[in-house]
C-alpha positions in Angstrom: 23.5 -71.8 131.7 27.1 -70.4 131.5 30.0 -70.4 129.2 33.6 -69.7 130.2 35.3 -66.5 129.4 38.6 -64.9 130.4 40.1 -61.7 131.4 43.7 -61.3 132.5 43.8 -64.9 133.8 40.6 -64.3 135.8 38.0 -67.0 135.4 34.6 -65.5 134.5 31.2 -66.8 133.6 29.0 -65.2 131.1 25.4 -66.0 130.1 24.0 -64.8 126.8 20.6 -63.1 126.7 17.6 -65.4 126.1 17.0 -65.4 122.3 13.5 -64.1 122.7 14.9 -61.0 124.6 12.9 -61.8 127.7 15.7 -60.6 130.0 15.7 -57.2 128.3 12.1 -56.7 129.6 12.7 -57.4 133.3 11.6 -54.1 134.9 13.7 -53.2 138.0 10.8 -51.5 139.5 8.1 -54.2 138.9 9.7 -57.1 140.8 7.8 -58.2 144.0 10.3 -57.7 146.9 11.2 -60.7 149.2 12.6 -60.7 152.6 16.3 -60.6 152.7 19.1 -60.8 155.2 19.1 -57.0 155.3 15.4 -56.7 156.0 15.1 -56.3 159.7 11.3 -57.2 160.0 11.4 -59.8 157.3 8.2 -58.7 155.8 9.6 -58.4 152.3 8.0 -54.9 151.7 11.2 -53.6 150.0 11.8 -51.0 152.6 15.2 -51.3 154.5 15.3 -48.5 157.1 18.5 -46.8 158.1 19.4 -47.4 161.7 19.5 -44.8 163.0 17.8 -42.5 160.4 19.5 -39.2 159.7 17.1 -36.5 160.9 17.0 -32.7 161.4 19.0 -32.0 158.2 18.2 -29.0 156.0 19.5 -28.8 152.5 22.5 -26.6 152.4 22.3 -23.4 150.3 25.8 -22.4 151.3 28.2 -21.4 148.5 31.7 -22.2 149.6 34.9 -20.9 147.8 34.8 -22.1 144.3 37.0 -25.1 143.6 36.9 -26.7 140.1 37.3 -30.3 141.4 35.9 -32.1 144.4 36.3 -35.8 143.7 38.2 -39.0 144.1 38.5 -42.1 142.1 37.6 -45.7 143.1 39.5 -47.9 140.6 37.8 -51.3 140.5 38.3 -54.3 138.0 35.8 -56.9 136.9 35.4 -59.8 139.3 32.9 -62.0 137.3 29.7 -62.0 135.4 26.6 -63.8 136.4 22.8 -63.6 136.0 22.4 -62.3 139.5 21.2 -59.0 141.0 21.2 -58.8 144.9 19.3 -55.5 144.9 16.5 -56.2 142.4 16.3 -60.0 142.8 17.6 -60.7 146.3 18.0 -64.5 147.1 17.0 -65.4 143.5 20.0 -66.8 141.7 19.8 -66.7 137.9 16.7 -64.4 138.0 18.3 -61.5 136.3 19.8 -60.7 132.9 23.5 -61.1 133.0 25.6 -58.6 134.8 29.3 -57.7 134.9 30.3 -57.3 138.5 33.2 -55.0 139.7 34.7 -54.5 143.1 33.6 -57.0 145.7 34.6 -60.5 144.7 31.7 -62.2 146.6 28.7 -60.3 145.2 25.9 -62.6 144.2 22.2 -63.0 144.5 22.4 -63.6 148.2 24.6 -60.7 149.1 24.0 -58.7 152.2 25.7 -55.8 153.8 27.4 -58.3 156.2 28.4 -60.7 153.4 30.0 -57.9 151.4 31.8 -56.7 154.5 33.4 -60.1 154.9 34.4 -60.4 151.3 37.3 -59.4 149.1 37.7 -56.8 146.4 39.2 -56.1 143.0 39.3 -52.3 143.8 42.7 -50.8 144.3 41.7 -49.7 147.8 41.1 -52.8 150.1 38.7 -50.6 152.1 36.3 -50.5 149.2 34.2 -53.7 149.5 31.3 -52.2 147.6 29.5 -54.0 144.9 29.2 -52.3 141.4 27.5 -54.0 138.4 26.0 -53.3 135.1 24.5 -55.3 132.2 27.1 -57.4 130.4 28.0 -56.1 126.9 28.2 -58.7 124.1 29.6 -58.7 120.6 27.4 -61.4 119.1 27.5 -64.1 121.8 31.0 -63.1 123.0 31.1 -61.1 126.3 33.2 -57.9 126.1 34.5 -57.2 129.5 36.3 -54.0 130.6 39.9 -54.6 131.0 41.8 -53.6 134.2 40.7 -51.2 136.9 37.7 -49.0 135.6 37.2 -45.4 136.8 34.3 -44.9 139.2 34.3 -41.3 140.4 32.9 -40.1 143.7 32.0 -36.4 143.3 29.9 -33.6 144.7 26.5 -33.2 143.1 25.7 -30.1 145.0 27.3 -26.7 145.0 28.0 -26.9 148.7 30.6 -29.6 148.4 31.5 -29.2 152.1 28.1 -30.5 153.0 28.6 -33.9 151.3 28.9 -36.8 153.8 29.9 -40.4 153.4 27.4 -43.1 152.3 25.7 -45.0 155.1 26.8 -48.6 155.2 24.4 -50.8 153.2 22.9 -48.0 151.1 22.0 -49.4 147.6 20.3 -48.0 144.5 19.8 -48.5 140.8 20.7 -45.7 138.2 18.5 -46.0 135.1 16.5 -49.0 134.0 16.7 -51.8 131.5 13.1 -50.9 130.3 13.7 -47.2 129.8 13.1 -45.9 126.3 15.6 -44.3 124.1 14.1 -40.8 124.9 14.1 -41.6 128.6 17.7 -42.7 128.5 18.7 -39.5 126.7 16.7 -37.3 129.1 17.9 -39.2 132.2 19.4 -36.9 134.9 22.5 -39.1 135.0 23.2 -38.8 131.2 26.7 -37.4 130.5 27.6 -38.0 126.9 26.0 -41.4 126.1 27.9 -44.0 124.1 31.1 -42.8 122.5 34.1 -44.0 120.5 36.6 -42.1 118.2 35.0 -38.9 117.2 31.4 -40.2 117.8 29.7 -38.7 120.9 26.3 -38.4 122.6 25.0 -41.6 121.1 21.8 -43.1 122.6 22.5 -46.4 120.7 25.8 -48.0 119.9 27.7 -46.3 117.0 27.5 -48.3 113.7 31.3 -48.6 113.8 34.3 -47.5 115.9 37.7 -46.9 114.7 40.0 -49.8 114.9 41.8 -50.1 118.2 39.4 -47.7 120.1 37.2 -48.6 122.9 33.4 -48.1 123.5 32.9 -45.7 126.4 30.0 -44.5 128.5 29.6 -42.2 131.5 26.5 -42.2 133.8 25.9 -40.3 137.1 23.9 -41.3 140.1 21.6 -39.2 142.2 23.4 -37.8 145.2 20.6 -36.6 147.7 19.3 -39.1 150.2 16.1 -39.0 152.3 18.0 -40.1 155.4 15.3 -42.7 156.1 15.9 -45.8 154.0 18.9 -47.8 152.7 16.6 -49.2 150.0 13.0 -48.8 148.8 10.8 -51.1 146.6 11.8 -49.4 143.4 15.4 -49.0 144.5 15.2 -45.3 143.6 12.8 -43.4 145.7 15.1 -42.9 148.6 17.5 -41.1 146.3 17.1 -37.9 144.2 19.1 -35.7 141.9 19.8 -32.2 143.2 17.6 -29.4 142.0 18.5 -25.8 141.1 18.3 -23.2 143.9 15.7 -20.6 142.9 17.2 -17.4 141.5 20.6 -19.1 141.1 22.8 -21.7 139.2 23.5 -23.5 142.5 22.7 -27.2 142.8 21.0 -28.1 146.1 19.3 -31.1 147.6 15.4 -31.1 147.6 13.7 -30.8 151.0 12.4 -34.3 150.9 15.9 -35.7 150.2 18.1 -33.2 152.3 21.2 -35.3 152.9 24.0 -34.7 150.4 26.0 -37.8 149.6 28.7 -38.5 146.9 27.6 -38.7 143.3 28.9 -41.9 141.8 29.8 -41.7 138.2 30.6 -44.8 136.1 33.1 -44.2 133.5 33.4 -47.5 131.6 35.6 -48.6 128.7 34.8 -51.7 126.6 37.5 -53.1 124.3 35.5 -53.4 121.2 35.8 -51.6 117.8 35.2 -52.0 114.1 31.7 -53.1 113.1 29.3 -52.6 116.0 26.2 -54.2 114.4 26.3 -57.2 116.6 27.0 -55.3 119.8 24.3 -55.4 122.4 23.7 -55.4 126.2 22.3 -58.4 128.1 19.5 -56.0 129.0 18.8 -55.1 125.4 19.9 -52.2 123.1 22.3 -49.5 124.1 19.6 -47.2 125.6 18.9 -50.0 128.2 22.2 -49.2 130.0 21.9 -48.9 133.8 24.0 -49.8 136.8 23.7 -50.8 140.5 25.6 -49.7 143.6 25.7 -51.4 146.9 27.8 -49.6 149.6 30.1 -51.8 151.7 33.0 -49.3 152.2 35.0 -49.5 155.3 33.6 -46.5 157.1 37.0 -44.9 158.2 38.4 -45.3 154.7 35.4 -43.7 153.0 35.2 -40.8 155.4 38.9 -40.0 155.0 38.5 -39.8 151.3 35.3 -37.7 151.3 36.9 -35.3 153.9 40.0 -34.8 152.0 38.8 -34.9 148.4 35.2 -33.9 148.2 35.0 -31.6 151.2 38.5 -30.3 150.6 37.9 -29.5 147.0 40.6 -31.7 145.4 40.9 -33.9 142.4 42.2 -37.1 143.9 43.3 -40.4 142.6 42.4 -43.7 144.3 44.9 -42.9 147.1 43.3 -39.6 147.9 46.2 -37.6 146.3 45.9 -34.5 144.1 49.1 -34.1 142.1 48.3 -30.4 141.7 48.3 -30.0 145.5 51.1 -32.2 146.8 51.2 -30.2 149.9 47.8 -31.8 151.0 49.5 -35.3 151.0 47.5 -38.6 150.3 44.9 -40.2 152.4 46.0 -43.7 151.8 49.4 -45.2 151.8 51.2 -47.0 148.9 49.1 -50.1 149.6 45.9 -48.1 149.3 45.2 -48.6 153.0 44.8 -46.1 155.8 48.1 -45.4 157.5 
């Protein structure tokens, strides 16, 4: 089922897509949910309620002083590849197309909030025990894995950056879909610039070639407004929404049915592949099938400190919560990336 691969001395496993492309047609929204360790009533209906729910929130229409940046980075490296997806196929090992996992080192088909919290991490900050994953990229049958810590931004998605609050523990969602069409990928609210390399930008599919020595890059952004009720829903998306435009303005605000402003997660991935790209593909299919999953398992105090300083404070922070253009604000985390 698997073949060995390597990255920086780290042992990884990779599974090529089935030759008939069956894995590319697994619809994240069409899978019948099962009861999991995070399902409190065990009925397998796909709804995981937030306990307690967040109620009484009205979307903020405030417009605080303009700050060009309100973000921090989570720098997380690849931990492994595996045909698992604990959000879409919980408790079903090998049921998914192959994924490249970053961050938490224990993420697998059986992962729960508790198991992730007890795991390790390949993020710079030990407090980031979250699971991040995406379809594995292949050049022919050889997996192409991002090298070193990748940039995962946590930003504001709304104009009132001061209203953004930390993720609730156990929140999970999927951004995009392996079954989306090329047009749907291009029109996706999380689209930034599509696939790019060298001077080629805004590609829905992989470029035909990339200059020697360059990397294939993609950026994609998550919804950032939460309904306050569920940590997950059957389609892994309905509990989250993208901001809308405030009437009569250019301000981004959360919609009334998803009033809680959370960080917007932006994947910024770099794959070390160049030259002829004709054999490059994703385990989920062609380039327009790109999507990713997020399962929050941050240490609560660490995440809150970074959100308070960097997003609410209007800074451009690195993974320690330090903005080099505002040294007077100091850093959130120490040299070991831990809270002091």
